[in-house]
N, C-alpha and C positions, 0 to 999 in steps of 0.2 A: 583344454577343458575350461568350461565357463565357471567363473566364480559366482557363488551365490551371495547376494547382498542381503540386507536386513529383511527384505520382503520375501526371501526364499524360504524353503522348508526348514532350513537349519535354524532360522530365527523365530519360527512359529512356536506358540505355546503348545505343550502337550495336549492331546485330545482328552476330553473328560472321560473318565472310566464309566461306561454305561452298563457294566456287568454287575455293579453293586447298587442296592437301593440306598437312597440318601435320607438321613435323618438329622434334624436340628434339635438339640436339647438345650434347655435352660437350667440354671441353678446347679451347675456341675462342680462347684468348688468342693463339695463333700456330700456325704449322705446318699440320698436316692439318686440324684443326678449323676454323681460320679460313678456309682455302681452301675447305673444304666448305660453310661458311656462305655465302660469296659465290657459289659455283657453283650451289647449290640455289636461292638467291634469284633468280638469273638464269634458272632454269627454272620460275619462278613457284610455288615452294613458299612456304608461310608459315613462315619460318625463325625458330626460337627458339634462338639460341646461348647457351651458358653458359660461365662461367669461374670459377676458384677465387678469384681476387682481385677485389675490388670495383673497383679501378682499371682492370682489363681489361674489366670489365662496362661501365663508363662509356665507355671508348674504343669498344666495339662499339656502344653506343647512339648515340655521336657519328657513327657511320657509317650510322645509320638502322635498326639492328636492334632488335628487342624482346628485349633480353638480360637474363639474370638470373644471380645468383650461385649456383653449385652446386659444392660441395666434397664429394667422395666420402667424406671423413673427417668430415663434419659432417652428421648425419642430418637436423637441422632444416632445413638449406639445401636438401637433396634434396626434402624434403616441400614446402617453400615454393615451389621452382621448378616442380614438377609442378602444384601447386595453382594457381599463377599462369597457367601455360599453359592448363590446363583451363578456368579462368575466362574467359580471353580468347577461347578457341575454341569455347565452348559444349560443353565436355566431349570434344573430339576430339584425338586424337594418332594420326596415320597412320604415323609413322616415328620410331624412336629410334636414334641413333648413339652408342653407348658408345665413348668415345675417350680420355679423359684418363687418363694413367698415367705412372709414373716408374720409374727404375732406381737401384739402389745397387750399383755395381760392387764386386767383391771376392770372395775365397774364402768359402765357406759357413762355415768354422770361425772366421773373423774377424768374422762378422756377428752383432751383438747380437740377442738374441731380441726385444727391444722394437722394434728397427728392422724386423724381419721382420713383426711384427704390424701396424705402421703401414703398411708397404708393401702388405700384403694388404688392409687396410682401403681404401686408395686404388685399388688395381688390381683388386680382386675383390669384396670384401664390399659396397662402395658401389655397384658395378655391379648386384649382385643386388638391393639395396634399391631403386635407381631402376627397374630392370626390373619388379619386382613392383608398383610404384606406377603404371606405365603400362598394365600388362596388363588391369586391369578395363575401362578405356576401350576398348582394342582388342577385348576380348571383346564389349562392347556393340555395337561397330561391325561385328563379325564380319570384321574384316580388320586387318592391321597388319604392319609390317616392323621387326624388331629386328636391327640390324647391329652386330657386335662387332669392334672393331679389335684383333686379336690380333697375331701376329708370327711370323716364321720360328722364333723361340725358343719358340713354343707347341708345336712338334713336334720340334725339334732342341735339345738341351741343350748350350750352349757353356760351357766352363769360365770361372770368374770372373764369371759373370752369374747365379749360382744363385737369388737372390731373384726376379729378373725372370722367369727360366725357370719357376720354380715357379708364379708367379702366372698366367703365360700358359698353362702346361699345365693348370692348374685351370680357366681360362676355356674352354679347348677342350672339356674334359669336360663342363663346365656347359652350354655352348651346344649340344653334341650331344644331351645329355639333354633340354634345353628344346625343341629342334626336334622330337624324337620325341614328347614329351608334348603339344605343340601341334598335332600332325598332325590335319588335318581341321577346324581352327578358322578357317582363313583368315589365320592369323598365321604369318609365315615368319621363320625365324632364319638369319642368314648370318654367317660369319666372314671377315674380310679378314686375310690373313697377309702383311704387308709384310716385305721385307728392308731394306737400308739406304735411308733416306729423309733428304733434306736438311732437317732441322729443328733446333731447339735441344735435342734429346734428349740428345746427347752432352755438351753444355755443362752441362746440368742434372745429368746423371749424375756428372760430375766433382765438381760442388759437393756432391752427396750423399755421394760417397766421402770427401771431406775433413770433412764434417759428422759422418758416422757412424763411420768408421774413423780418419781423421785421420792426421797425420804420426806421432804417437806409436804408434798402432796399426800403421802401416806399418813403422816401424823395428823393432818387436818381432815382426813376423810372419815365419813361414818362407817366405812368398811375397814378401818384400821386393823381390827382383830382378825378379820378374814385374810387380809393381805399378809399379816405376820405368819399366820398358819400356812398359807399357801406358799409363800416364799421359802419357808423352811422345808416344805416338801419338795419344791423345785430345786433347791440347793442340793438336795440328796439325790437328784436325778429322777424324781418321780418313779420309783421302781414299780413295775407291773409284771405280773406273771404272764400277761397277754402280749407284752411288747415283743415285736419281731424286728429282725434286721432289715436293711434296705432292700435286700433281694426279694423280700416278700412282695414288694411293689413292682420290682423289675419283671417278675414272672407274668403278671397280668398285662404289663406294658408290652411285653413281647407278643402276647396273644392279640392284643388290640392292634398292633402294628402288622402282624403277619397272618392272622387267621382270615380265611375267605369271608367269614361273617362275624366281625367283632361285636362284642356286646356293647350295649349303651352304658352299662355300669358294671364296675368290678368292685365288690366290697371285700376289703382286706382286713384281717384280724377278727378274732372272736367278738370283741366289743362292737365293731361295726355291724356285723351280721345280727348280733343279739338286739342292738338298738333299732335296727331296721324293722325287726319283728315287733318289738315293743311299741314302736311308733304306730304301726298298723293296728295293733290289738288293744292298746291302752287308751283310756280317755285322757284328755289334756290335763285334767287335775291330777290323775294318777302319775302320768309321765312327769309332770312338774315335781311331784314329791320324790320320785326316783332320782331325777337329775339334781335336785337340791341335796339330797342325801349323798349322792356320789361326789358332789362338790364340797361336802363338809359344811354346808350352810344350814342355818336354822330356818324352819318354815315360818 
């Protein structure tokens, strides 16, 4: 009997599983991303969740996921994650869910330029980098789904959220353009626009406020009274009767990934739907008054 060497079939890598659709998810350390990873695995997707910190990657691997590190501010990690997924799947990616992002609360005039650059790298530029890296595979397949987790703040600008507003407004314009440019390719682009969702987002935003603006910046700011009031609200978790759990975002994500004709936009939570109507029907002056009142600011 002939012995098989390293080049024989015994040494070959297992063939990629072509019976399952492949999805790459970002921001899966907790909240929406983690919930999406579990839900899609339950629908027989081949799920590749990613996270910024290696500790979170290891935790996901402990739950049986093929997880990789991906930090939107680290170009090498983006390239490595995409390369790893394509290698495992034989060059396939059927769906991409861009999700990881963060906020720095505070007035625009108190925001250092360097902090705005860093936030845009994480909330926008890195998303573009990742999207460009998966598009060649989707073009070869002649199909694909790109789903962007935007926000109510992608079409309504609330005060004291300027950095996050700007990054999400940029994402909306980017995604609309991408959708038009990919028309007829079999690749669909969808935006999910959540309102208040119960995640660690507010907790992380508070930490970023103290890191970027800090106590000293707050004391010297003309917005000091506003900051004190808002930080107190944030510390209490900003309770809202309209706040929903992460699965409220996962449901439209599934539709965007699986439906024959996905929507361009999915508006999630009552505030998002209400503000989309208010934006269409209200004058700018009236809308400004509503937003200032909602933010607890004086006109």
